[in-house]
Structure formats: structure tokens, C-alpha cells
Backbone as ProteinMPNN parsed JSONL, in Angstrom:
{"seq_chain_A": "XXXXXXXXXXXXXXXXXXXXXXXXXXXXXXXXXXXXXXXXXXXXXXXXXXXXXXXXXXXXXXXXXXXXXXXXXXXXXXXXXXXXXXXXXXXXXXXXXXXXXXXXXXXXXXXXXXXXXXXXXXXXXXXXXXXXXXXXXXXXXXXXXXXXXXXXXXXXXXXXXXXXXXXXXXXXXXXX", "coords_chain_A": {"N_chain_A": [[42.264, -11.843, 77.009], [42.018, -10.321, 74.686], [42.009, -12.314, 72.74], [39.696, -13.709, 73.407], [37.732, -11.756, 73.024], [38.069, -11.276, 70.281], [37.414, -13.823, 69.335], [34.681, -14.003, 70.086], [33.692, -11.864, 68.58], [34.266, -12.823, 66.003], [32.625, -15.105, 66.008], [30.044, -13.929, 66.226], [30.021, -12.5, 63.83], [30.115, -14.601, 61.949], [27.654, -15.854, 62.501], [25.844, -13.771, 61.865], [26.385, -13.365, 59.107], [25.739, -15.903, 58.13], [22.995, -16.015, 58.636], [22.182, -13.94, 56.98], [22.672, -15.05, 54.501], [20.894, -17.211, 54.393], [18.39, -16.04, 54.481], [17.996, -14.832, 52.074], [16.063, -15.058, 50.1], [14.272, -13.744, 47.496], [11.739, -12.197, 45.523], [10.158, -11.168, 42.488], [7.682, -8.694, 42.452], [4.463, -9.452, 41.23], [1.726, -9.078, 38.884], [-1.504, -10.129, 39.673], [-3.961, -12.308, 38.37], [-7.154, -13.643, 38.559], [-8.915, -16.547, 37.765], [-12.178, -17.853, 37.664], [-14.407, -20.59, 37.699], [-17.774, -21.8, 36.985], [-18.254, -23.571, 39.051], [-16.86, -22.58, 41.123], [-14.185, -23.098, 41.365], [-10.779, -22.092, 41.43], [-8.294, -20.629, 39.42], [-5.089, -19.227, 38.99], [-3.212, -16.53, 37.589], [-0.083, -15.076, 37.296], [1.486, -12.197, 36.28], [4.532, -11.038, 34.971], [5.961, -7.882, 35.787], [7.275, -6.625, 33.67], [5.984, -7.673, 31.524], [6.87, -9.978, 30.207], [6.471, -12.681, 30.67], [4.075, -15.099, 31.956], [2.975, -16.771, 34.833], [1.069, -19.612, 35.552], [-1.248, -21.117, 37.705], [-2.96, -24.011, 37.912], [-5.276, -26.375, 38.791], [-3.518, -27.581, 40.686], [-1.144, -27.725, 39.279], [1.659, -26.053, 37.744], [2.386, -23.622, 35.327], [4.191, -21.899, 32.713], [3.807, -19.219, 30.502], [4.941, -17.71, 27.577], [6.63, -15.667, 25.097], [8.946, -16.925, 22.833], [12.252, -15.79, 22.883], [11.235, -13.312, 23.501], [9.788, -12.307, 21.375], [7.053, -11.056, 19.956], [5.368, -12.681, 18.204], [2.873, -14.845, 16.925], [3.685, -17.507, 16.311], [5.823, -17.848, 18.006], [4.951, -18.432, 20.539], [5.027, -20.132, 23.664], [4.604, -22.859, 25.986], [5.473, -23.909, 29.187], [6.075, -26.413, 31.584], [6.352, -25.713, 34.916], [7.387, -27.319, 36.99], [8.824, -29.517, 35.848], [10.306, -28.182, 33.984], [10.024, -28.566, 31.276], [9.169, -28.016, 27.863], [5.861, -27.93, 27.049], [4.073, -27.224, 25.138], [3.537, -25.441, 22.041], [3.129, -22.794, 19.63], [2.157, -22.831, 16.203], [2.319, -21.657, 12.826], [0.129, -18.956, 11.84], [-2.346, -16.566, 12.995], [-3.925, -15.735, 10.924], [-4.377, -17.759, 9.144], [-3.588, -20.951, 9.194], [-3.369, -21.307, 12.121], [-2.222, -22.899, 15.043], [-1.989, -24.755, 18.108], [0.328, -26.954, 19.435], [0.681, -29.671, 21.533], [2.663, -31.679, 23.838], [1.406, -34.044, 24.456], [0.296, -34.86, 22.141], [-1.975, -33.596, 21.366], [-3.625, -31.278, 19.285], [-4.599, -28.031, 18.759], [-6.505, -26.208, 16.714], [-6.793, -22.831, 15.796], [-8.556, -19.816, 15.036], [-8.844, -16.415, 14.168], [-11.535, -14.241, 14.4], [-12.626, -11.224, 13.362], [-14.24, -8.293, 14.718], [-16.017, -5.106, 14.743], [-15.489, -3.837, 17.278], [-13.791, -5.566, 18.622], [-12.688, -8.995, 18.884], [-12.764, -12.542, 18.203], [-11.512, -15.628, 19.236], [-11.565, -18.654, 17.761], [-11.846, -22.025, 18.502], [-11.589, -25.66, 18.376], [-13.964, -26.459, 19.686], [-15.645, -24.324, 19.62], [-15.916, -20.855, 20.654], [-12.869, -19.741, 22.139], [-11.678, -17.54, 23.251], [-12.689, -14.227, 23.823], [-13.094, -10.883, 22.86], [-15.023, -8.219, 23.51], [-16.378, -5.084, 22.776], [-13.945, -3.869, 23.424], [-13.223, -5.096, 25.784], [-12.453, -8.023, 27.759], [-14.336, -10.963, 27.506], [-16.006, -13.54, 29.403], [-15.4, -16.987, 28.684], [-16.267, -20.376, 28.368], [-14.205, -23.188, 29.024], [-13.197, -26.55, 28.103], [-11.23, -28.456, 28.672], [-7.882, -29.002, 29.98], [-5.872, -28.147, 28.139], [-7.329, -26.398, 26.525], [-7.841, -24.416, 28.413], [-5.204, -23.512, 28.889], [-4.579, -22.431, 26.375], [-6.495, -20.406, 26.289], [-5.576, -18.866, 28.456], [-3.143, -18.063, 27.381], [-4.017, -16.317, 25.324], [-5.202, -14.342, 26.89], [-2.929, -13.399, 28.259], [-1.556, -12.43, 26.002], [-3.341, -10.41, 25.165], [-3.209, -8.628, 27.342], [-0.51, -7.972, 27.186], [-0.48, -6.621, 24.738], [-2.166, -4.4, 25.199], [-1.131, -3.055, 27.404], [1.662, -1.247, 28.843], [4.954, -1.792, 30.087], [5.928, -0.567, 33.347], [8.098, 2.296, 33.806], [10.309, 1.7, 35.414], [10.912, -0.975, 34.973], [11.578, -1.301, 32.349], [13.826, -2.56, 30.067], [16.863, -1.786, 28.545], [18.435, -2.914, 25.674], [21.498, -3.481, 24.158], [23.687, -4.035, 21.392], [26.997, -4.955, 20.773]], "CA_chain_A": [[41.081, -11.034, 76.818], [41.916, -9.954, 73.278], [41.644, -13.49, 71.948], [38.298, -14.01, 73.699], [36.916, -10.739, 72.35], [38.113, -11.506, 68.833], [36.662, -15.047, 69.076], [33.266, -13.652, 70.183], [33.397, -11.036, 67.416], [34.271, -13.719, 64.854], [31.433, -15.937, 66.118], [28.886, -13.088, 65.903], [30.106, -12.21, 62.394], [29.73, -15.814, 61.223], [26.214, -16.037, 62.687], [25.139, -12.73, 61.11], [26.512, -13.639, 57.674], [24.997, -17.119, 57.771], [21.576, -15.635, 58.603], [21.97, -13.111, 55.792], [22.673, -15.916, 53.327], [19.722, -18.087, 54.369], [17.174, -15.254, 54.318], [18.157, -14.065, 50.854], [15.048, -15.358, 49.086], [13.529, -12.578, 47.054], [10.948, -12.457, 44.325], [9.669, -9.984, 41.795], [6.233, -8.553, 42.617], [3.78, -9.727, 39.964], [0.304, -8.763, 38.797], [-2.268, -11.37, 39.825], [-5.249, -12.4, 37.684], [-7.849, -14.811, 39.089], [-9.953, -17.152, 36.927], [-13.131, -18.676, 38.422], [-15.421, -21.234, 36.866], [-19.1, -21.769, 37.608], [-18.221, -24.399, 40.261], [-16.133, -21.838, 42.137], [-12.768, -23.452, 41.382], [-9.96, -20.926, 41.116], [-6.976, -20.733, 38.796], [-4.464, -17.909, 39.085], [-2.132, -16.195, 36.668], [0.751, -13.979, 37.756], [2.235, -11.638, 35.152], [5.743, -10.283, 35.216], [5.714, -6.46, 35.542], [7.806, -6.27, 32.359], [5.109, -8.337, 30.552], [7.654, -10.935, 29.424], [5.941, -14.028, 30.877], [3.005, -15.255, 32.94], [2.922, -18.064, 35.514], [-0.32, -20.033, 35.736], [-1.492, -22.213, 38.631], [-4.24, -24.595, 37.498], [-5.501, -27.732, 39.297], [-2.331, -28.096, 41.366], [0.034, -27.703, 38.411], [2.153, -24.711, 37.474], [2.84, -23.46, 33.948], [4.673, -20.582, 32.301], [3.457, -18.836, 29.138], [5.808, -16.621, 27.133], [7.058, -15.659, 23.701], [10.349, -17.306, 22.688], [13.102, -14.618, 22.625], [10.38, -12.136, 23.715], [9.348, -11.861, 20.053], [5.594, -11.171, 20.068], [4.706, -13.279, 17.047], [2.081, -15.995, 17.348], [4.429, -18.759, 16.199], [6.84, -17.884, 19.061], [4.305, -18.709, 21.826], [5.492, -21.361, 24.297], [4.082, -23.272, 27.285], [6.467, -24.707, 29.9], [5.685, -26.932, 32.893], [7.333, -25.143, 35.843], [8.039, -28.333, 37.82], [9.791, -30.306, 35.077], [11.022, -27.26, 33.085], [9.884, -29.061, 29.907], [8.217, -27.339, 26.994], [4.728, -28.832, 26.843], [3.275, -26.785, 24.003], [4.023, -24.306, 21.26], [2.245, -22.37, 18.546], [2.655, -22.972, 14.826], [1.539, -20.913, 11.845], [-0.299, -17.629, 12.268], [-3.794, -16.523, 13.225], [-4.634, -15.416, 9.697], [-4.695, -18.972, 8.394], [-3.5, -22.241, 9.875], [-2.807, -21.173, 13.455], [-2.537, -24.041, 15.898], [-1.139, -25.048, 19.256], [0.679, -28.37, 19.475], [1.116, -30.055, 22.873], [3.47, -32.904, 23.807], [0.55, -35.229, 24.552], [-0.208, -35.137, 20.805], [-3.169, -32.807, 21.071], [-3.417, -30.12, 18.416], [-5.765, -27.154, 18.811], [-6.534, -25.233, 15.622], [-7.455, -21.592, 16.19], [-8.746, -18.822, 13.986], [-9.321, -15.138, 14.693], [-12.648, -13.625, 13.681], [-12.61, -9.817, 13.789], [-15.461, -7.511, 14.799], [-15.655, -3.685, 14.823], [-14.958, -3.452, 18.586], [-13.17, -6.704, 19.289], [-12.422, -10.176, 18.071], [-13.074, -13.815, 18.839], [-10.63, -16.729, 18.865], [-12.414, -19.836, 17.653], [-11.123, -23.285, 18.585], [-12.326, -26.822, 17.87], [-15.268, -26.62, 20.331], [-16.32, -23.029, 19.633], [-15.046, -19.749, 21.072], [-11.894, -19.949, 23.213], [-11.35, -16.243, 23.833], [-13.542, -13.236, 23.182], [-12.97, -9.478, 23.241], [-16.202, -7.482, 23.064], [-16.336, -3.679, 23.188], [-12.582, -3.652, 23.916], [-13.037, -5.783, 27.057], [-12.418, -9.484, 27.681], [-15.574, -11.615, 27.941], [-15.759, -14.912, 29.861], [-15.694, -18.087, 27.766], [-16.095, -21.665, 29.034], [-13.261, -24.138, 28.424], [-13.597, -27.921, 28.386], [-10.119, -29.275, 29.15], [-6.701, -28.264, 30.426], [-5.195, -27.48, 27.028], [-8.17, -25.252, 26.159], [-7.596, -23.379, 29.406], [-3.878, -22.941, 28.646], [-4.676, -21.587, 25.179], [-7.234, -19.216, 26.697], [-4.672, -18.067, 29.286], [-2.176, -17.432, 26.484], [-4.63, -15.176, 24.647], [-5.344, -13.285, 27.89], [-1.574, -12.853, 28.395], [-1.282, -11.664, 24.784], [-4.18, -9.205, 25.187], [-2.639, -7.71, 28.324], [0.775, -7.512, 26.642], [-0.755, -5.666, 23.66], [-2.845, -3.188, 25.667], [-0.42, -2.41, 28.506], [3.103, -1.035, 28.691], [5.599, -1.983, 31.377], [6.311, 0.679, 34.0], [9.424, 2.782, 33.407], [11.403, 1.111, 36.195], [11.255, -2.33, 34.536], [11.944, -1.328, 30.934], [15.234, -2.898, 29.931], [17.472, -1.396, 27.286], [19.377, -3.918, 25.194], [22.377, -2.987, 23.104], [24.621, -5.03, 20.876], [28.299, -4.334, 20.489]], "C_chain_A": [[40.886, -10.682, 75.343], [41.485, -11.15, 72.441], [40.182, -13.876, 72.191], [37.377, -13.027, 72.979], [36.915, -10.961, 70.841], [37.372, -12.799, 68.465], [35.159, -14.771, 69.1], [32.85, -12.815, 68.966], [33.344, -11.879, 66.14], [33.014, -14.594, 64.846], [30.177, -15.148, 65.726], [28.863, -12.771, 64.409], [29.664, -13.408, 61.565], [28.222, -16.039, 61.32], [25.43, -15.024, 61.852], [25.206, -13.013, 59.617], [25.767, -14.909, 57.263], [23.498, -16.841, 57.728], [21.27, -14.807, 57.36], [21.908, -13.975, 54.538], [21.423, -16.789, 53.261], [18.428, -17.317, 54.15], [17.202, -14.431, 53.036], [17.126, -14.353, 49.79], [14.283, -14.084, 48.75], [12.762, -12.944, 45.796], [10.47, -11.127, 43.748], [8.172, -9.866, 42.062], [5.548, -8.685, 41.263], [2.322, -9.311, 40.047], [-0.482, -10.067, 38.824], [-3.625, -11.264, 39.124], [-5.899, -13.701, 38.14], [-8.93, -15.248, 38.105], [-10.864, -17.956, 37.847], [-14.095, -19.316, 37.439], [-16.749, -21.238, 37.616], [-19.188, -22.636, 38.857], [-17.5, -23.694, 41.404], [-14.664, -22.203, 42.237], [-11.951, -22.285, 40.841], [-8.662, -21.352, 40.445], [-6.397, -19.328, 38.81], [-3.367, -17.759, 38.049], [-1.407, -14.98, 37.234], [1.582, -13.499, 36.583], [3.427, -10.844, 35.65], [5.462, -8.801, 34.945], [6.248, -5.979, 34.192], [7.042, -6.907, 31.216], [5.874, -9.301, 29.652], [7.116, -12.357, 29.549], [4.801, -13.987, 31.879], [3.092, -16.66, 33.519], [1.466, -18.379, 35.824], [-0.36, -21.193, 36.714], [-2.891, -22.738, 38.338], [-4.294, -26.045, 37.949], [-4.233, -28.352, 39.883], [-1.072, -28.137, 40.521], [0.401, -26.262, 38.097], [2.759, -24.654, 36.074], [3.396, -22.057, 33.748], [4.337, -20.391, 30.83], [4.347, -17.662, 28.757], [6.005, -16.7, 25.627], [8.547, -15.976, 23.665], [11.149, -16.083, 22.225], [12.329, -13.304, 22.757], [9.946, -11.499, 22.394], [7.845, -12.106, 19.965], [4.92, -11.602, 18.77], [4.015, -14.552, 17.517], [2.894, -17.285, 17.342], [5.54, -18.888, 17.238], [6.251, -18.186, 20.441], [4.751, -20.064, 22.355], [4.776, -21.569, 25.628], [5.13, -24.171, 27.923], [5.865, -25.147, 31.226], [6.75, -26.471, 33.884], [8.031, -26.188, 36.698], [9.124, -29.073, 37.049], [10.66, -29.45, 34.165], [10.995, -27.733, 31.634], [8.885, -28.211, 29.136], [7.084, -28.315, 26.69], [3.86, -28.422, 25.666], [3.898, -25.597, 23.312], [3.021, -23.994, 20.168], [2.944, -22.57, 17.212], [1.761, -22.148, 13.915], [1.251, -19.5, 12.305], [-1.82, -17.611, 12.371], [-4.587, -16.179, 11.976], [-5.076, -16.658, 8.945], [-4.673, -20.196, 9.269], [-2.818, -22.107, 11.23], [-3.198, -22.355, 14.312], [-1.543, -24.115, 17.046], [-0.913, -26.545, 19.28], [1.244, -28.666, 20.86], [1.837, -31.398, 22.813], [2.632, -34.167, 23.964], [-0.089, -35.576, 23.206], [-1.43, -34.327, 20.424], [-2.799, -31.572, 20.253], [-4.7, -29.306, 18.41], [-5.633, -26.122, 17.699], [-7.326, -24.016, 16.068], [-7.544, -20.657, 14.988], [-9.312, -17.564, 14.624], [-10.422, -14.597, 13.789], [-12.781, -12.202, 14.222], [-14.006, -9.197, 13.749], [-15.072, -6.041, 14.918], [-15.031, -3.274, 16.161], [-14.342, -4.618, 19.334], [-12.879, -7.824, 18.318], [-12.758, -11.418, 18.883], [-12.072, -14.847, 18.327], [-11.48, -17.99, 18.899], [-11.534, -21.073, 17.624], [-11.98, -24.431, 18.081], [-13.729, -26.98, 18.46], [-16.077, -25.333, 20.349], [-15.372, -21.958, 20.126], [-14.133, -20.137, 22.239], [-11.6, -18.656, 23.956], [-12.145, -15.196, 23.077], [-13.271, -11.851, 23.758], [-14.163, -8.755, 22.637], [-16.135, -6.076, 23.626], [-15.039, -3.356, 23.924], [-12.325, -4.264, 25.288], [-13.107, -7.292, 26.872], [-13.716, -10.049, 28.244], [-15.276, -13.038, 28.397], [-16.206, -15.946, 28.83], [-15.391, -19.388, 28.496], [-15.089, -22.527, 28.275], [-13.632, -25.542, 28.877], [-12.478, -28.788, 28.934], [-8.918, -28.388, 29.448], [-6.019, -27.519, 29.288], [-6.011, -26.294, 26.517], [-7.929, -24.093, 27.118], [-6.237, -22.72, 29.184], [-3.879, -22.029, 27.424], [-5.419, -20.297, 25.512], [-6.349, -18.295, 27.542], [-3.612, -17.379, 28.426], [-2.783, -16.203, 25.817], [-4.911, -14.035, 25.618], [-3.995, -12.612, 28.124], [-1.245, -11.963, 27.196], [-2.075, -10.36, 24.766], [-3.624, -8.181, 26.168], [-1.324, -7.141, 27.804], [0.57, -6.463, 25.551], [-1.279, -4.342, 24.214], [-2.109, -2.444, 26.768], [1.032, -2.147, 28.117], [3.742, -1.238, 30.05], [5.937, -0.638, 32.014], [7.763, 1.027, 33.679], [10.552, 2.102, 34.168], [11.741, -0.315, 35.787], [11.56, -2.419, 33.051], [13.444, -1.557, 30.84], [15.726, -2.459, 28.567], [18.5, -2.438, 26.909], [20.207, -3.291, 24.086], [23.246, -4.122, 22.625], [25.905, -4.321, 20.486], [28.794, -4.714, 19.136]], "O_chain_A": [[39.775, -10.729, 74.814], [40.675, -11.004, 71.526], [39.503, -14.325, 71.266], [36.366, -13.422, 72.397], [35.873, -10.845, 70.196], [36.764, -12.872, 67.397], [34.433, -15.251, 68.229], [31.782, -13.034, 68.393], [32.475, -11.671, 65.293], [32.408, -14.8, 63.794], [29.341, -15.651, 64.976], [27.798, -12.775, 63.791], [28.925, -13.256, 60.592], [27.584, -16.379, 60.324], [24.453, -15.39, 61.199], [24.192, -12.913, 58.926], [25.222, -14.977, 56.161], [22.8, -17.378, 56.868], [20.208, -14.961, 56.756], [21.164, -13.66, 53.609], [20.939, -17.077, 52.167], [17.452, -17.896, 53.673], [16.495, -13.428, 52.933], [17.303, -13.919, 48.651], [13.718, -13.434, 49.63], [13.11, -13.895, 45.097], [10.395, -10.113, 44.441], [7.452, -10.853, 41.912], [5.992, -8.106, 40.272], [1.753, -9.202, 41.133], [-0.168, -11.002, 38.087], [-4.338, -10.271, 39.264], [-5.26, -14.753, 38.109], [-9.751, -14.442, 37.666], [-10.376, -18.671, 38.722], [-14.543, -18.687, 36.481], [-16.84, -20.743, 38.739], [-20.109, -22.458, 39.655], [-17.53, -24.17, 42.538], [-13.958, -21.681, 43.099], [-12.373, -21.584, 39.921], [-8.02, -22.317, 40.858], [-7.129, -18.35, 38.659], [-2.691, -18.719, 37.682], [-2.03, -13.985, 37.605], [2.297, -14.283, 35.958], [3.34, -10.085, 36.615], [4.788, -8.484, 33.965], [5.72, -5.019, 33.63], [7.4, -6.714, 30.054], [5.561, -9.428, 28.468], [7.284, -13.159, 28.631], [4.585, -12.984, 32.56], [3.262, -17.63, 32.78], [0.721, -17.522, 36.3], [0.402, -22.15, 36.576], [-3.881, -22.022, 38.49], [-3.462, -26.857, 37.543], [-3.916, -29.509, 39.607], [-0.023, -28.551, 41.013], [-0.437, -25.364, 38.174], [3.541, -25.521, 35.685], [3.105, -21.145, 34.521], [4.553, -21.285, 30.012], [4.493, -16.718, 29.534], [5.602, -17.663, 24.976], [9.328, -15.36, 24.39], [10.754, -15.414, 21.27], [12.731, -12.292, 22.183], [9.761, -10.285, 22.317], [7.413, -13.257, 19.904], [3.995, -10.939, 18.3], [4.514, -15.25, 18.399], [2.797, -18.076, 18.28], [6.149, -19.953, 17.34], [6.99, -18.194, 21.425], [4.844, -21.032, 21.6], [4.393, -20.616, 26.306], [5.626, -25.095, 27.279], [5.222, -24.355, 31.914], [7.925, -26.797, 33.719], [9.173, -25.97, 37.102], [10.235, -29.236, 37.554], [11.652, -29.939, 33.626], [11.854, -27.343, 30.843], [7.886, -27.747, 29.686], [7.314, -29.393, 26.143], [2.998, -29.189, 25.237], [4.677, -24.846, 23.9], [2.175, -24.819, 19.824], [4.168, -22.487, 17.115], [0.578, -21.962, 14.201], [2.023, -18.912, 13.062], [-2.496, -18.524, 11.897], [-5.81, -16.318, 11.97], [-6.047, -16.614, 8.189], [-5.624, -20.459, 10.005], [-1.786, -22.737, 11.461], [-4.356, -22.773, 14.319], [-0.422, -23.612, 16.966], [-1.861, -27.321, 19.159], [2.173, -27.997, 21.313], [1.656, -32.165, 21.868], [3.102, -35.257, 23.637], [-0.921, -36.48, 23.13], [-1.872, -34.37, 19.275], [-1.788, -30.916, 20.507], [-5.768, -29.829, 18.092], [-4.751, -25.263, 17.741], [-8.403, -24.148, 16.651], [-6.729, -20.704, 14.066], [-10.159, -17.638, 15.515], [-10.259, -14.507, 12.572], [-13.022, -12.009, 15.413], [-14.831, -9.514, 12.892], [-13.904, -5.744, 15.172], [-14.127, -2.439, 16.177], [-14.371, -4.647, 20.565], [-12.831, -7.631, 17.103], [-13.002, -11.348, 20.088], [-11.817, -14.929, 17.126], [-12.042, -18.347, 19.934], [-10.597, -21.167, 16.831], [-12.996, -24.2, 17.426], [-14.601, -27.567, 17.818], [-17.099, -25.261, 21.031], [-14.155, -22.118, 20.035], [-14.567, -20.776, 23.197], [-11.308, -18.673, 25.152], [-12.267, -15.256, 21.854], [-13.224, -11.666, 24.974], [-14.306, -8.681, 21.416], [-15.868, -5.889, 24.813], [-15.049, -2.65, 24.932], [-11.297, -3.975, 25.899], [-13.745, -7.781, 25.94], [-14.147, -9.663, 29.33], [-14.388, -13.686, 27.842], [-17.249, -15.799, 28.192], [-14.367, -19.495, 29.171], [-15.113, -22.593, 27.046], [-14.293, -25.718, 29.9], [-12.758, -29.779, 29.609], [-8.938, -27.183, 29.2], [-5.624, -26.366, 29.46], [-5.435, -25.283, 26.114], [-7.825, -22.939, 26.702], [-6.124, -21.498, 29.28], [-3.25, -20.971, 27.437], [-5.022, -19.218, 25.071], [-6.371, -17.078, 27.36], [-3.225, -16.245, 28.706], [-2.138, -15.157, 25.748], [-4.864, -12.871, 25.221], [-3.92, -11.385, 28.182], [-0.713, -10.866, 27.364], [-1.541, -9.316, 24.391], [-3.574, -6.991, 25.858], [-1.056, -5.951, 27.968], [1.354, -5.52, 25.445], [-0.879, -3.276, 23.746], [-2.44, -1.29, 27.041], [1.558, -2.75, 27.181], [3.143, -0.895, 31.07], [6.204, 0.331, 31.304], [8.556, 0.155, 33.323], [11.646, 1.941, 33.627], [12.773, -0.832, 36.216], [11.781, -3.517, 32.538], [14.233, -0.84, 31.456], [15.084, -2.727, 27.551], [19.345, -2.808, 27.724], [19.671, -2.645, 23.185], [23.513, -5.067, 23.368], [25.884, -3.22, 19.935], [29.874, -4.284, 18.731]]}, "name": "protein", "num_of_chains": 1, "seq": "XXXXXXXXXXXXXXXXXXXXXXXXXXXXXXXXXXXXXXXXXXXXXXXXXXXXXXXXXXXXXXXXXXXXXXXXXXXXXXXXXXXXXXXXXXXXXXXXXXXXXXXXXXXXXXXXXXXXXXXXXXXXXXXXXXXXXXXXXXXXXXXXXXXXXXXXXXXXXXXXXXXXXXXXXXXXXXXX"}
């Protein structure tokens, strides 16, 4: 009787622990931003609550936008393809002069910031890429995937500048 009871107890324990291990998928709740074009197609961006990165879903592909080492300088901007984990683009220079995004397909997008009293405009090769008017973001049409990624980066940057992470996700870093 004791061996049967201990066998049943062992079996139940194994089943419970195996279920606990398989259902352990968890994720961080993220802020969702939806982009819509005039055709009604949707692209989504999910921002980390700590404002460290943003995941973008666009035309069936997934990207991540972030600052390398979380250093909020323009030249530290990076684009990564989430499926292949490869860096597909990065920023060079600064927005005061020769700011540009370089992608692995060889495309280079030169950008320049034009300031206004209540906002600014990011100008790319085909005209405005991103516009802030009266302290709010205005819609701007993009022509290709890399333009959209650059626009998404500037939206991520604008949110990172104007928002602060909630107190429960602020991380303190110390060096010994």
C-alpha cells in the first residue's frame, strides 16, 4: 500500500511539474501603437514599458528599433530583423549635419532636422519623413519599407524623449 501510494504521489508530482514547465511562457506587457495608411493596411509597434526598445510588425516582417547600449544619441540607433537577429540598419553622424541611416541592402537615407517654434520636421530624400507640429506628431506618407522604419525610429525617439518609464520598471545600475 505504501509503495502504491508513493508511486501515485510521485506520478502526480511529475505531471504537475511537467505542466508547470511547459506553461512557463511569459511576456512583458507593452504599449501598442497602430499605424494605418490610406489603403487601410495596418502596421503595429509595441514599446517596452522601460522605453528601451520597440518591436515593429510591418508587412509580415518583424523588426526591433533601439539605441545601442541604451545611449540616446542619434549615431547609436539600430534596426534588427527579429527573425534572423541580424542588424539591418544603423544611424551615422548626427542630425545637425550629415545624419544618415545605412541599411544592409546598400540603401542610405540622409536626414536633416528643421526646427520650428512648436515642433520640428525630419526631412529625408523624398521630403518630410517625420513631423511634430504644435508638440504633437503629424501623419506623413512614406514610400518604401526603409522610409517607414526611419519614421518608426523617430516616433520611438519622440516617445522616449517625452515620456518617462513608470517607477516599477526603472532599473538602477551600479558598477563595482
